[in-house]
C-alpha positions, 0 to 999 in steps of 0.5 A: 456516467459511462463505463469508461469514465467510471474506470478512469475515475477509479484510476484517478482515485488510486493515483491520488492514493499513491500521492498521499502514500508518497507524502507519508515517506518523509513524515514516517521517516521523521516520526520513527525517530521517537516512535517505534514502527509497532507504536506508529502503526497501532496509533495511526490505525486507532485514529483511522478506526475512530474516524470510520467507527460510525459505519461499523454498525452497517457491517454484516457478519459476512463482511466481518468475516471476509473483511477481517480476513483481508485486514489480516493479510494487510496487517501481515504485509505491514508486519513483514515489511517492518521486520524486514526493514530492520536488516534490509536497506529501504531502497532494497526493501522498496524493490522487493516490495515492488515485486507485487506488480508481477505477483498480482497478474500471476495470482489472478489466473488461479482465480480463473480471471483473464489477464491480458499479456500487457499486464505482465509486460506493464508489471515488468516495466514498472518493476524495472522503474522501481529498480532504477529508482531504488537500487544502487550496487545491486547484490545477488546475495540474499538474507533473512531480511530479504525473505521477510520483505518478500513476504510483504510483497506476497501478502500485499499482492494477495491483499490486492487480489482479495480486495478485487474479489470482495470490494464489489460485494459491499459498500465502501464505507463499512468495508473500509471500517472493518479493515481499519478496525481489525488492523487497529486491534492487531496493531495494539496486540503487536505493541502491547509487549513494548508498552509493558516493558517501556511505557510511552512518554506523554511528551512523545505522543504530544510531539507526534500528534500531528503526524499521527492524526494525518497518517490516521485520517488522511493516509489510512482512513481515507486511502482505505476507503478510496481503495475499497471504492476504486477496486470495485471498478479497477482490475487488480492487475491495473491496481498493482501497476498504479501502486508502483507510482508510490516511490515516484511521489515519495521521491518528489515529496522527499525532494520538497520536504527533506531537501533530497536530490531528485536524481537522473535515475529517479527521473528515468524510473518515474518515466518507466512507471508512468509508461507501465501505468499507461500500458496496463490500461490497454487490453489487446483483446478489446483493442482499446484503452 
């Protein structure tokens, strides 16, 4: 397999990851009617950790250290987003979280990594696409919720950059296993106070067992594994732009499952994000895709 075809394979895998993430939007929207965000995150990562548990035995001490640090940053992105979304609309939260497409190429030069100017243009176009899809009646006022979600954008951008640095050093399966195991432990610690004050009824777990299994196996274990493999061959700035496709697929699946309307703004935004993804593949210095 040539280097170019390997790169396209990685891009294809990351696109599939965003497809899966898109399916989670209507699922999570229904699940949080009876499960708190803390419980849902804890349970999905517990399931994911069980699936990848056999590969933990291949994790070295160094992998536990580096992979655990990456997992901590990933957990912070979940935590800050959930806290922020308690006081910020989901559309505004999606836009602020989407700032990571600009933050990633801004972070990379500090790691002495060359970033083509097209990465910044593609990031700006992708962010514009997210804005068109997400924002209606944009206000310039800021709240503490905005700052929490901004913390999510920063931490997830840092997660992408850190994965770019370590993914090539380890096999994908042990790296994914360590990440989900650490986040599962942190998720349990986050949910413990809630469980102590208000034990979760068995009926609620039985009612949501299928969404939890899907979120744990497909949307967490498999996507984390896919990310761990694909970021070995896809640069971080391209990865961040590809991840901007998530709201596109979320809108598509919401139309399908929740009977929401695919608006003109959603079509325009999706077109901008797709254009940004194509532009992010072009390196002017190499003059090729």
